[in-house]
N, C-alpha and C positions, 0 to 999 in steps of 0.2 A: 677731867670731865669728858664723858663720851657722847658723841652724837652720831646719829645714823638714820636709816629709814624709820619712819613712824612705827612705833611698837616693836622695833627690832631689838631693843635693849631689855632684858629681863632683869628685874630688881633695880638697885641703885645705879645711877649713871656717873657717880663721882668717886668711885673706888678705883684702886690701882688696876683692878681687872673687871671685866664685864662679860656678861653672857649674851651672845647674839643668837636669835632664832630666825632671822630673815636674811637671806643673802643680799649683798649690796656693799656700798662704800661706807666705812666707819671712820670717824675722826677722833683722836685722843688729844685733848687740850690740857696745858698746864702753865702756871705762872712762874716766871723766874725772879721777878723783882716787883714786889707790890708797890714800892716807892716810885720806880721809874716806869712801871706798867709794861715792861718787856715781857713778851711771851713767845712760845713756840709750839708747834703741834706736829703731829704725824698722823698718817691715815693707813688703813688696811682694808683690803677687799675680801669679803667673806663669799666664797663660791658655794653654789648648790650642787652637791655631788649625789643627790637623790634622784635625779631625772633617770627614768628607765629607758633602756634602748628599745628600739622597734623590732619586733620579730614578725616576719611575714613570709609564709611559705608560698611560692609560686609553683603551681602544677603545670609544668610546661607540656608534658605528655602523660596521658593516663594509660593504664593497661588496656590493650585492645586485643581483638581476636587476631589481628595481623602481627602485632608486636607485643610480647609479654614484658618488655622492659619499659617502666615509667621513667619520667625525669622530673625531679623536684629541684628548685634552686631557691636562693635566699630572697628573691623577689625584690621588694622595696624595704628590706630590713636596714637597720642602721649600719653604717660603715665607718671604718677608721682603723688606726694602727692598734688600738687596744681592744678591738672587737673580735670575739671568737664565736664561731658557729659550730654547734654540736648537734648531730642527728642521732635519733633513736627510733626504733620501730621493729616490725617483724624481721628478724634475721639481721638487724643492725643494733649496735650498742656503742654509743658515744663516738660516732664517727665525725671527726673534725674536717669539714669540707664546705665549700660554697655550694655544692650540689651533690645529689645522689641519684642512682639509677636502680630503684628497688624493683623486684620482680614478684613480690608477694603482696596480696591485698591486705589491708589493715590500716591502723591509725599510726601516723608518723609524727614525730615531735622535732621541732627546731628550737634549741635553746640559744639565745643570743646573750653573750655576757660581755660587759664592759670590765675588763680586768683592772682598770685603773680605779674604778669606783666600787667594783663588786656588784653593781646593779645588773639584773638579768631580766629577760622577758622570754616567753615561750609562745609558740604558735603550733597548731596542730592541723593535720590534713588527713583525710580518709582516702585511701585508694581501694576502689572496689572493682571486682571483676565485671566486665560488661555483661549486661543482660542481652542475651541473644534473641533474635526474633523467634517467636514460638509458633505462629500460625498466620495465615493470610486468607482473605476472602476474595475470590475472583468471580466477577460477573462475565458470563459468556454469552455472546450473540452468535448464533450458528449462521453459516452461510445461507443466503437466500435460496440458492439453487444447489443441487447436488454437483459437487466437483468444482464450484467456483471459489473465489478468494474474498468473498464479501463478509467473512466472519470477523469477530473482534473479541479480544480478551482485555478486560479492564480489572486491575487489582484495586478493589474498592477499599480494603482495610488491611493493615498489618498489625498483629498483636505482638508486643514485646519489641526489644531492640531499641535503638536510639535514632530518631530522625535526624537529618533527612535520609530517605531511603533511595536506593538506585534499583532498577529492575532490569532483568534480562530474561530472554526466551530462548530456550534450547541452546544455551551457551553463547548467545550473541553478546556483543559489547553492552555493558550496563547503560541504561538511559534513565534520565530523571522522570520521564513521563511514564505513568502507570498504564498507558493505553498501548495495545498492540493491534494493528490493523492488517488487512490483507491476509487473513487467517483462512486456511482450508480446514476441512474435517480431518481429525487425527488426534494423536496424543502429543502433549507438549509439557515441557518441564519449565516451570516459572521459578526464578531465583530472585531473592530479595537480599540486598546488601545494605546494612545500616551504616551509620556514621563511624562506628567502631570496626568496620570491616567484617562484622559477623554476618554469616549467611544462613538463610533458610530457603529450602527449595521444596517444591511440591509439584506433583504431576496432575494435569487436568486433561480431560478428554472433551473434544469439540465434535459434536454429532454433525452429520451431513445435513444439507438443506433439502428442499423439495426435490423428490426424484421424478423428474419429467423426462420421458423419452418417447420417441416416435419411430415407427418402422413401417415403411410403405412397400415392403416386399423385394423380391429379386428383380434382376434386369428383365426386360421384356423385348421380344422379337415380334414385329408386326410386318404385314404386307401393306404397301401403299393403299390407303383407303380403308383399311380395317380399323377397328376401334376396340377398346376394352375398358372396363370400369376399374378405376383404382380405389384402394381402400387404405386407411391409415390405422395402425394399431398403436394406440397411445397407452402410457402407463397409468393414467388417471382416468376417472370417469369423465365422459364428455361434458357432464354438467359442471365440472370444475375447469374446463378449458375455456380460455378467453377467446381465442381465435386460432384458425389454421389457414395458412396461405400457401397455395400451389403455384408453381411457375414451371415453364413459361405459358402465358395465358393463350397464345395463339394455337396451341395443340390441345387445349383442355376446354371442357364445356363450362367450367366454372372454376374460380380461383379461391373462393372462401367457403367451400362446401366440404363435407366429409368424404364423399365418394364421387369425384369428378369422372367424367368420361375422357379417356385419352384417345385422340384420333392419330392414326398412323400417317403422318404427313412428313415429318422430318426425323432423321436420327438426331439424338441429342440427350440431354440430361433433364430429368424431371425432379424437381425439388419440392419438398413439403416442410414447412416451418410451423411449429406449434408454440403458442404463447400462453402463459398463465402465471399470475401472481409475481410478475417480474422475472419469471424464468422462460427460457427458450431452448428448444432442441430442434434439430434438423436432420432429415434423412433424404437420400436421393437414390435414383435408379437410372440406369442407362437404357435408353430406347434405341433399338436398332430397326430401321425401317427398310425393307426390301423394295427398292423402286423398280418394280417389275411391271412394265406397261407394254401394250401392243399398239403399234402405229403402222397402218398399211395404206399406201397410195398406189393404185393401179398403174401399171406402165403402158397399158393399151386400153383404149375404149373405142366404141363405134357409135358416134353421134348421128345415127341415120333414122331417128324417130321411130324405131320399132319397139320402143319401150324397154329395151334390154341394153344395158351398158351405154346409155345415151349421155351420161354425165360422169365427170370424174371429180372426186373430192378426197378428203382425208378421212380414213376410217380408223376408229380407235376403240379401246375398251373403256370401262367406266373410270379409269384412272386419269383420263384427260377431261379438263374442264371446257376448253374451247380451242378453236383454231385462231391464233393471233393474226396470221395472214397466210394466204396462199397466193403466190404469184406465178404466172406461166409466161414464157417468152418463146418467140420463134427463133429460128436458127440464126437470125441476124441481130438478135438481142432486143427485138421490139416486144414490149409487154402486151400480150394479147388478152390477159385476164388477171384480175386481182380481187381478192375478197379479204375483208378484215373483220376479226372478232365474230366469227360465225361458229355455230355448233358443228361438231363432227358428225359423220355418219348420215348426213342428209344430202344425197346427190343433187337435189334441186338447188342447193346453195352453192354447188360447185360449178365447174366449167362445162358448157354444153357444146364446146368445139367451134364456137363462132367468134367473130371479131367484128364489132361495129355492125352487128346485125347480119353479117354474111358468114356462111359456113366456110371453115378452113379446109383446104385440100388436105388429103392424107400426107402426113409428114411427122417428123419427130420434133417434139417441143421439150423445153427444159423448164423445170419448176423449182421453186424454193418455198419452203413452208416452215412455219414455226407454230408449235402447239404449246399450250399452257397446261401443266398437270394440275391435279386437284390440290397439290400442296403449294402451288405458286411457282414451282420450277418450270423452265421452258426447255423445250427440245426442238432442235432444228433438223430439218430433213431437206435433201435435194436429190434430184434425179431427172429422168426423162420420161415423157409420155408420148406414145405413138397413136396418131389417129388413123384408123382404118374405116373404110366405108364399104 
């Protein structure tokens, strides 16, 4: 009598042989003595040899633009002493190995065979040539002003290839950001490198920004006290100019006008700066002022009330603004006259030859004087004056 897993015996269970269709433990029972009830049995295990092995191709490396060799291996396929791996595909025929390095695109097969059971399984994998990038779309922001670096290039879209992409400009190191800043006007080469190392490049042109320039003319030579009208030649209509600023203010009639008057007071540099739409340009010119002045202080006068040469003072031309001081001393160092902040060329503001209401005797006197020019500079003079009567 045979016993085993339910439904495992096909047909009768009490024949000398039995047919089993389910794997498992089967028992064969038989009686030795029906009087004594002695019996014995044996068992047998029926194995299932129909289980298929696992075939699994692992694509370790695809064909790329950098490396034409791919790498396939058995991945998580079944393993064991009786397992054999056989590869087939373009250029390969029944190669027994755990891995292959194909160089041709196409479909590859891995047959995994259990030589003990004869069971086999197959897996397939497709190797394809990488699709290279075909085109790109670049958004260009031109510089704000001519010659500056405020431009920007942004790669907005890449057609083809395999993301993620890296970007470079004019052979620079690739970067993950598609934005390039600090761009001047000119021609640039944009290169896109995809995940497979495939490259596409394209040249773009960045136009220049607003062309703003100013020219205020050549250097100027002036004589102290002279003046001239300056003018600015700008590259844009004045209606498009936001502002113009002239410096230095102390020698100009105005600082925010188109044509200021320049006064010949000091040698130096005049600068004009023009602004519009975020742009700025500047020009300058050198001003050379000839400080040529005349200062005359008589060394003899006759204060005898005859209406001629009765006073002594400082005589100048129109390049002198005022007499800061005029001091006169006798030969012993006593101050006999002082005048502060008086106009030149007016004898009545000078010395009449007296001291404390008394006329001084004929003698030689010493003077010191300081005059202020119309540009604010001061000039000192000293000498002697003789009184004759």
